[in-house]
C-alpha positions as CSV (number, residue, x, y, z in Angstrom):
1,X,-51.6,-42.1,-24.9
2,X,-52.1,-39.4,-22.2
3,X,-53.1,-35.8,-22.7
4,X,-50.8,-33.3,-22.7
5,X,-52.8,-30.7,-22.0
6,X,-55.7,-30.0,-18.6
7,X,-57.9,-27.4,-18.1
8,X,-56.8,-25.8,-14.6
9,X,-59.9,-23.6,-13.5
10,X,-58.6,-20.0,-12.2
11,X,-60.8,-20.8,-9.0
12,X,-57.9,-24.0,-8.7
13,X,-54.9,-22.0,-9.4
14,X,-56.5,-19.0,-7.0
15,X,-56.9,-21.6,-4.0
16,X,-53.5,-23.6,-4.3
17,X,-51.8,-19.8,-4.4
18,X,-53.7,-19.1,-1.2
19,X,-52.6,-22.3,0.3
20,X,-49.1,-21.7,-0.6
21,X,-49.1,-18.0,0.0
22,X,-50.9,-18.7,3.9
23,X,-48.5,-21.3,4.8
24,X,-45.3,-18.9,3.4
25,X,-47.3,-16.0,5.7
26,X,-47.0,-19.1,8.8
27,X,-43.5,-19.6,8.9
28,X,-42.9,-16.2,8.9
29,X,-44.2,-15.5,11.8
30,X,-42.8,-18.6,13.5
31,X,-40.5,-17.6,16.2
32,X,-40.5,-20.3,19.3
33,X,-42.2,-18.0,21.1
34,X,-45.2,-19.5,23.2
35,X,-47.7,-18.1,21.8
36,X,-49.5,-21.3,20.2
37,X,-49.8,-20.7,16.4
38,X,-45.9,-19.0,16.8
39,X,-44.4,-22.1,18.0
40,X,-42.1,-24.1,15.9
41,X,-44.4,-27.1,16.0
42,X,-47.9,-25.3,15.0
43,X,-45.5,-23.5,11.9
44,X,-43.7,-26.9,10.3
45,X,-47.9,-29.1,10.3
46,X,-49.6,-25.7,8.4
47,X,-46.9,-25.5,6.0
48,X,-46.6,-30.0,6.0
49,X,-50.0,-29.8,5.5
50,X,-50.4,-26.9,2.6
51,X,-47.5,-29.0,1.2
52,X,-49.2,-32.2,1.3
53,X,-52.6,-30.4,0.0
54,X,-50.7,-28.7,-3.0
55,X,-49.3,-32.5,-3.3
56,X,-52.8,-34.4,-3.7
57,X,-53.8,-31.3,-6.1
58,X,-51.1,-32.2,-8.4
59,X,-51.2,-35.8,-8.1
60,X,-55.0,-35.8,-9.4
61,X,-53.7,-33.9,-12.2
62,X,-51.3,-35.5,-13.2
63,X,-54.2,-38.8,-13.0
64,X,-56.4,-36.4,-15.0
65,X,-53.8,-36.1,-17.6
66,X,-52.8,-39.7,-17.4
67,X,-56.5,-40.8,-18.0
68,X,-57.3,-40.6,-21.7
């Protein structure tokens, strides 16, 4: 039987939130200039990494829910 609830620490939630907020900040600062941290490739890579980290965390939580 699959668990219905999972205990998630405040630290994990805060870390996930920080990751997504940082990505949003980086993506909002992209302007296509020659400055590396404002370039489209940098913004795209940073955003993809944040999404990947978030999905990996959610996948781990899902796995924990199914391992009963």
